[in-house]
C-alpha positions in Angstrom: 98.8 114.9 39.1 100.3 116.2 35.9 104.0 116.2 35.6 105.9 119.4 34.9 109.6 120.3 34.9 109.5 121.1 38.6 107.6 118.0 39.8 104.0 116.9 40.0 101.2 119.5 40.0 99.3 119.8 43.3 95.9 117.9 43.0 94.1 120.7 44.9 92.1 122.9 42.5 93.6 126.4 42.2 96.9 125.4 43.9 100.1 126.2 42.0 102.3 124.2 44.3 104.5 121.3 43.2 104.9 117.9 44.7 108.0 115.8 44.7 108.4 112.1 45.2 109.5 111.3 48.8 109.0 107.5 48.7 109.2 105.0 45.9 106.1 103.0 45.1 107.9 99.9 46.5 108.8 101.7 49.8 105.3 102.9 50.2 103.9 99.4 49.5 106.3 97.9 52.1 105.4 100.6 54.7 101.7 99.9 54.3 102.3 96.2 54.4 104.0 96.7 57.8 101.2 99.0 59.0 98.6 96.3 58.1 100.5 93.8 60.2 100.3 96.2 63.2 96.5 96.4 63.0 95.9 92.7 62.3 93.8 91.6 65.3 93.2 88.1 63.9 96.9 87.6 63.2 97.8 88.8 66.7 95.3 86.4 68.2 96.7 83.5 66.2 100.3 84.4 67.4 99.0 84.6 71.0 97.4 81.2 70.7 100.6 79.7 69.3 102.6 81.3 72.1 100.2 80.0 74.7 100.5 76.4 73.3 104.3 76.6 73.7 103.9 78.0 77.2 101.6 75.1 78.1 104.2 72.6 77.0 106.7 74.3 79.3 104.2 74.5 82.2 104.1 78.3 82.1 101.1 80.5 82.6 99.0 81.7 79.6 99.2 85.3 78.3 96.0 87.2 78.0 95.1 89.6 75.2 94.5 93.2 76.1 90.9 94.1 76.7 89.7 96.3 73.8 86.4 98.1 73.6 84.1 97.6 70.6 85.1 101.1 69.3 88.8 100.2 69.6 88.2 96.9 67.7 86.2 98.7 65.1 88.9 101.3 64.6 91.7 98.7 64.3 89.6 96.7 61.8 88.9 99.8 59.8 92.6 100.7 59.6 93.5 97.1 58.7 90.8 97.1 55.9 92.1 100.4 54.5 95.6 99.0 54.4 94.4 95.8 52.8 92.4 97.6 50.2 95.4 99.8 49.2 97.6 96.7 49.0 95.1 94.8 46.8 95.1 97.7 44.3 98.9 97.9 44.2 100.7 96.3 41.3 103.2 95.0 43.8 100.7 92.6 45.2 100.3 90.7 41.9 102.8 88.3 40.6 102.4 87.4 36.9 103.4 83.7 37.0 103.2 83.2 33.3 105.7 85.9 32.6 107.9 84.7 35.5 107.9 81.2 34.2 108.3 82.3 30.6 111.6 83.9 31.6 112.7 80.7 33.2 111.8 78.7 30.1 113.7 81.1 27.9 116.7 80.8 30.1 116.5 77.0 29.9 116.2 77.1 26.1 119.3 79.3 25.8 121.3 76.7 27.7 
């Protein structure tokens, strides 16, 4: 929204309310990154497989994943995808290596 002296204008047409920043962009990025990890079924399966390999080496029983319905799997995948899409659009997900290494080169030249 547009910025005014009292904060951001509400994006809802006809609303005269003002919004204020509650989270920094970085904090929001980190929160969504954490949420993405909570809904990552493939990542959870990978961790479970690794745990079961370790349990096999110690002669312990295997852990079983929870049984999820197709609707539950679809919902979790949709949330994961939404989080992933948001993170891909965030400037925090991109590291400009040329600028990073140019700073290092400049520091080396100064020495």
